[in-house]
C-alpha positions as CSV (number, residue, x, y, z in Angstrom):
1,M,93.9,173.4,44.0
2,I,93.7,169.9,45.3
3,G,92.0,169.7,48.7
4,K,93.3,167.9,51.8
5,K,90.6,165.3,51.5
6,A,91.6,164.4,48.0
7,I,95.2,164.1,49.0
8,L,94.3,162.0,52.1
9,G,92.0,159.8,49.9
10,A,94.8,159.3,47.3
11,L,97.2,158.3,50.1
12,A,94.7,155.9,51.6
13,L,94.1,154.3,48.2
14,V,97.9,153.9,47.6
15,L,98.2,152.3,51.1
16,L,95.3,149.9,50.4
17,L,96.8,148.9,47.0
18,A,100.3,148.4,48.6
19,L,98.7,146.1,51.2
20,A,96.8,144.1,48.5
21,I,100.0,143.2,46.6
22,P,101.2,139.8,47.7
23,V,104.5,139.9,49.6
24,Q,107.3,137.8,48.1
25,A,110.4,137.3,50.2
26,G,112.7,136.7,47.2
27,P,114.3,134.1,45.1
28,A,114.2,130.5,46.1
29,H,116.2,127.5,45.0
30,I,113.9,124.5,45.0
31,H,115.3,120.9,45.1
32,F,113.4,117.7,44.5
33,L,115.3,114.7,45.9
34,V,114.8,111.0,45.2
35,V,116.2,108.9,48.0
36,P,116.6,105.1,47.8
37,P,115.2,103.0,50.7
38,N,118.6,101.2,51.2
39,P,120.7,102.6,54.1
40,A,124.4,103.1,53.7
41,A,126.7,100.5,55.0
42,G,126.8,100.4,58.8
43,L,123.4,102.1,59.2
44,N,120.0,100.6,59.8
45,N,116.8,102.1,58.2
46,L,116.0,104.2,61.3
47,Q,119.5,105.6,61.6
48,A,119.6,106.5,57.9
49,M,116.2,108.2,57.9
50,E,116.6,110.1,61.1
51,G,120.2,111.1,60.3
52,F,119.2,112.3,56.8
53,R,116.2,114.2,58.0
54,N,118.3,116.0,60.7
55,A,121.0,116.8,58.1
56,L,118.4,118.2,55.7
57,A,117.0,120.5,58.4
58,E,120.6,121.6,59.4
59,T,121.6,122.1,55.8
60,A,118.5,123.8,54.4
61,G,116.6,124.9,57.4
62,G,113.8,122.5,56.7
63,Y,112.2,120.1,54.2
64,T,108.9,118.6,53.0
65,E,108.8,114.9,52.9
66,W,106.5,113.5,50.2
67,G,107.0,109.9,51.5
68,P,107.2,106.8,49.4
69,S,107.2,107.3,45.7
70,Q,107.4,105.1,42.6
71,G,109.5,105.7,39.6
72,A,111.5,104.1,36.8
73,S,114.5,104.7,34.7
74,R,116.2,103.2,31.6
75,E,119.3,101.4,32.5
76,G,121.2,99.3,29.9
77,G,118.2,99.5,27.6
78,K,115.8,98.1,30.2
79,L,113.2,99.7,32.3
80,K,114.1,99.5,36.0
81,R,111.3,100.3,38.4
82,Q,112.1,101.7,41.9
83,T,110.4,102.5,45.1
84,N,112.0,105.6,46.7
85,F,111.3,108.4,49.2
86,S,110.9,111.9,47.8
87,Y,111.6,115.3,49.4
88,L,111.3,119.0,48.6
89,V,113.8,121.4,49.9
90,A,113.8,125.2,49.4
91,A,116.8,127.4,50.2
92,D,118.3,130.7,49.5
93,R,121.0,129.1,47.4
94,D,121.6,126.1,45.2
95,L,122.3,123.1,47.5
96,T,122.5,120.4,44.8
97,G,126.1,119.3,45.6
98,D,125.4,119.3,49.4
99,L,122.2,117.3,49.0
100,V,123.9,114.7,46.7
101,K,126.6,114.2,49.4
102,L,123.9,113.8,52.1
103,I,122.0,111.2,50.2
104,Q,125.3,109.3,49.6
105,K,126.2,109.5,53.3
106,Y,123.0,108.0,54.5
107,F,121.8,105.7,51.6
108,T,123.2,103.4,49.0
109,A,123.0,105.7,46.0
110,P,125.9,105.9,43.6
111,R,124.1,108.5,41.4
112,P,121.6,110.4,43.5
113,F,118.8,112.3,41.7
114,V,118.4,115.9,42.7
115,L,116.4,118.2,40.5
116,H,117.0,122.0,41.0
117,W,115.0,125.0,39.8
118,T,114.4,128.5,40.9
119,G,111.2,130.2,42.0
120,T,109.9,132.7,44.5
121,A,109.2,132.2,48.2
122,S,106.5,133.8,50.3
123,I,108.8,133.8,53.3
124,P,112.5,134.5,53.7
125,L,114.7,131.4,53.3
126,G,117.8,130.5,55.1
127,K,118.9,129.1,58.3
């Protein structure tokens, strides 16, 4: 017969193992945004940046700003170099369409670049 000490020891071991397993809050939708430095018509740089940041926080609950970034793309067979601002946004759902509209609202960007993939978050996401 198994003794009380063995049962308590096994329960303690199970509890320690459960606490050692990293907690993951669940799926996350990760978005990498490239934002041009040109404000939309009728906005100055400060209005565009502050409005965009506030809208990101409202839409996704927060953001990480990577700041100025350099990039290039092929357009018409030629390499076009660009200076932009880059952001990361994680959410509990795919926000690609909403983020494209926000970029277009605050910046001159006929074709905004938003890259989306899924991952796992260590904290719950959402507003």
